[in-house]
C-alpha atoms as one frame of an Amber mdcrd trajectory, in Angstrom:
protein
 -37.992  -2.600 138.487 -39.079   0.372 140.236 -41.559   2.806 138.980 -39.005
   5.443 138.274 -37.106   3.233 135.839 -40.389   2.109 134.419 -41.360   5.733
 133.770 -37.961   6.392 132.174 -38.395   3.447 129.849 -41.902   4.558 128.926
 -40.716   8.120 128.291 -37.736   6.856 126.323 -39.895   4.514 124.331 -42.488
   7.231 123.769 -39.834   9.656 122.571 -38.288   7.038 120.280 -41.719   6.051
 118.892 -42.641   9.711 118.497 -39.334  10.430 116.717 -39.711   7.319 114.558
 -43.262   8.314 113.577 -42.044  11.883 112.978 -39.167  10.666 110.796 -41.524
   8.305 108.983 -44.042  11.100 108.328 -41.241  13.456 107.313 -39.784  10.934
 104.848 -43.271  10.137 103.497 -43.896  13.849 102.989 -40.434  14.264 101.459
 -40.961  11.264  99.144 -44.372  12.592  98.104 -42.858  16.022  97.412 -40.070
  14.463  95.360 -42.610  12.378  93.403 -44.766  15.468  92.720 -41.682  17.431
  91.675 -40.639  14.561  89.415 -44.105  14.483  87.811 -43.985  18.252  87.319
 -40.555  17.932  85.715 -41.859  15.196  83.393 -44.853  17.365  82.439 -42.580
  20.337  81.855 -40.216  18.244  79.716 -43.179  16.930  77.710 -44.368  20.522
  77.243 -40.888  21.555  76.139 -40.740  18.676  73.651 -44.162  19.672  72.302
 -43.082  23.308  71.984 -39.873  22.241  70.214 -41.918  20.169  67.749 -44.243
  23.125  67.162 -41.236  25.396  66.675 -39.725  22.962  64.159 -43.060  22.765
  62.378 -43.304  26.556  62.335 -39.769  26.784  60.931 -40.601  24.248  58.222
 -43.806  26.141  57.386 -41.972  29.462  57.320 -39.254  28.006  55.100 -41.900
  26.507  52.819 -43.706  29.847  52.551 -40.454  31.710  51.926 -39.444  29.213
  49.237 -42.851  29.398  47.571 -43.368  33.174  47.460 -42.916  33.179  43.692
 -45.348  30.286  43.324 -47.951  32.045  45.452 -47.574  35.256  43.475 -47.998
  33.272  40.242 -51.138  31.641  41.647 -52.463  35.045  42.699 -51.810  36.256
  39.154 -54.424  33.745  37.960 -57.076  35.427  40.101 -58.863  38.737  39.752
 -59.057  41.316  42.512 -62.717  41.405  43.523 -62.567  45.101  44.404 -60.647
  46.167  41.286 -61.336  43.919  38.268 -60.210  46.680  35.888 -57.046  44.854
  34.782 -59.092  41.791  33.834 -61.649  43.884  31.928 -58.845  45.688  30.091
 -57.355  42.295  29.248 -60.672  41.149  27.705 -60.986  44.411  25.768 -57.391
  44.154  24.551 -58.033  40.649  23.229 -61.127  41.890  21.386 -59.118  44.715
  19.854 -56.270  42.352  18.928 -58.680  39.985  17.134 -60.595  42.846  15.427
 -63.851  42.151  17.252 -66.392  44.374  18.921 -67.013  43.559  22.553 -69.749
  44.322  25.055 -69.253  43.358  28.684 -71.745  43.065  31.537 -70.982  42.214
  35.146 -73.401  39.732  36.744 -73.682  40.911  40.358 -76.238  38.288  41.359
 -74.008  35.322  40.503 -70.815  37.010  41.714 -71.414  36.397  45.413 -68.995
  33.499  46.024 -65.365  32.984  45.072 -65.888  33.892  41.419 -66.846  36.940
  39.399 -69.252  36.404  36.503 -69.168  38.390  33.275 -71.361  38.184  30.197
 -69.170  38.911  27.184 -70.656  39.556  23.749 -68.196  39.349  20.861 -69.181
  40.506  17.363 -66.929  39.945  14.376 -66.127  37.586  11.578 -66.424  33.881
  12.213 -62.656  33.390  12.225 -61.977  36.390  14.465 -64.555  35.292  17.050
 -62.994  31.815  17.103 -59.591  33.419  17.489 -60.939  35.375  20.477 -62.071
  32.098  22.081 -58.636  30.543  21.508 -56.964  33.531  23.144 -59.430  33.318
  26.011 -58.378  29.702  26.573 -54.753  30.807  26.842 -55.522  33.710  29.176
 -53.415  33.939  32.333 -56.527  33.808  34.516 -58.601  30.962  35.880 -61.538
  31.451  33.502 -64.373  28.954  33.178 -67.009  29.297  30.481 -70.444  28.774
  32.003 -72.528  29.408  28.861 -71.599  29.761  25.229 -73.980  30.864  22.497
 -72.693  31.113  18.950 -74.881  33.046  16.515 -74.299  33.301  12.815 -75.630
  36.710  11.859 -75.386  36.138   8.118 -73.852  39.523   7.398 -71.082  39.199
   4.878 -68.660  41.503   3.241 -69.764  43.363   0.151 -68.089  43.159  -3.228
 -66.101  46.285  -2.424 -64.806  44.410   0.682 -66.441  46.782   3.125 -68.236
  44.999   5.919 -71.907  45.593   6.406 -71.719  44.278   9.939 -70.406  41.391
  11.980 -70.894  37.937  10.483 -71.041  36.103  13.824 -71.663  36.733  17.483
 -70.574  34.866  20.574 -72.408  35.430  23.827 -70.318  34.008  26.598 -70.950
  33.810  30.334 -67.612  33.333  32.063 -66.590  32.985  35.658 -63.173  34.036
  36.856 -61.707  33.193  40.248 -61.507  36.239  42.494 -59.762  37.087  45.751
């Protein structure tokens, strides 16, 4: 073998090795790129599945809220507007008038800091009418909780001519009502 053929073989071999290494590196790079793209696709699909689940959950929640609008409005009807409790106060006064009682009402600002409003209600009337007021209060369309109840028998009765001298009993009641 002469040196010229030897050089040709070395050059040929070098070129083939260089091309083989180049192809190998290219295919490694290509395989790595495909693997990364595949992982990105899997992550994207997982994200899409998660978003679809969230969308389904949002649809279910929206449907639930739409179906329950009447229920929520009925629940809100059991509460008193913190800024405007006038309707509730008028309700208490109307019950006192309906049961022929005298009523005094005080708002307790100190206790009314949380989710409830506190009122001290004083009811003066006959024993039966004050009890009737309490029964109506139990049936009230508000979430009312009695915190304190003091029943006082005042001893004032009706006269022989059936004119009242004054109320025969008094109820002092501290109530809390749920507020928004």
